[in-house]
C-alpha positions in Angstrom: -121.6 113.9 107.0 -123.9 111.3 108.3 -123.8 110.3 112.0 -125.7 107.7 114.0 -126.3 107.8 117.8 -126.2 104.6 119.7 -129.6 104.0 121.4 -127.9 102.4 124.4 -124.9 104.5 125.3 -125.8 107.6 123.3 -122.3 107.6 121.7 -122.2 109.3 118.3 -120.8 107.1 115.4 -119.1 109.2 112.7 -119.5 107.9 109.1 -121.4 104.8 110.2 -121.2 101.6 108.2 -123.9 99.0 108.9 -122.4 95.8 110.2 -119.0 97.3 110.8 -119.2 100.5 113.0 -122.9 100.1 114.0 -125.5 97.5 114.1 -129.3 97.5 113.7 -131.3 95.2 115.9 -135.0 95.3 116.8 -135.4 98.7 115.2 -132.5 100.1 117.3 -129.0 101.4 116.3 -126.2 100.0 118.4 -122.5 101.0 118.3 -119.7 98.4 118.0 -118.8 98.5 121.7 -122.4 98.0 122.8 -122.7 95.1 120.3 -119.7 93.4 121.9 -121.3 93.9 125.3 -124.6 92.4 124.0 -122.7 89.4 122.6 -120.8 88.7 125.8 -124.1 89.0 127.8 -126.1 86.7 125.5 -123.4 84.1 124.6 -123.6 82.0 127.9 -127.4 82.2 127.9 -127.7 81.0 124.3 -125.2 78.2 124.7 -127.2 76.8 127.7 -130.5 76.8 125.7 -131.3 73.4 124.3 -132.9 73.1 121.8 -132.4 76.5 120.3 -135.5 78.4 119.2 -135.3 81.6 117.0 -138.6 83.0 118.5 -137.1 82.7 122.0 -133.8 84.3 120.8 -135.5 87.2 119.1 -137.5 87.9 122.2 -134.4 87.6 124.4 -132.5 90.0 122.0 -135.2 92.6 122.0 -135.8 92.4 125.8 -132.0 92.7 126.4 -131.8 95.8 124.1 -134.8 97.5 125.7 -133.4 96.8 129.2 -130.0 98.3 128.2 -131.6 101.4 126.7 -133.5 102.1 129.9 -130.3 101.6 132.0 -127.8 103.1 129.6 -125.7 100.0 129.4 -125.8 96.2 129.1 -125.7 94.3 132.3 -126.3 90.7 133.3 -129.5 89.8 135.0 -129.1 90.3 138.8 -126.4 93.0 138.4 -127.1 96.3 140.0 
């Protein structure tokens, strides 16, 4: 049986399926619930960015994931 451990919350995903039960971003494995948290964190930031730039987005995505890994969860900038 194959398992994946989420790099953010350390939750173990049983029988993982890429794009369904876990996601792979910036060389990190992220469970579905953390992916939802990441989406809700980034959505308002991305919508406010005009014009959109993929280089900026990739940097934002990677920085957000690395920050969440160090804290154990996704949180908005300024949250403690």
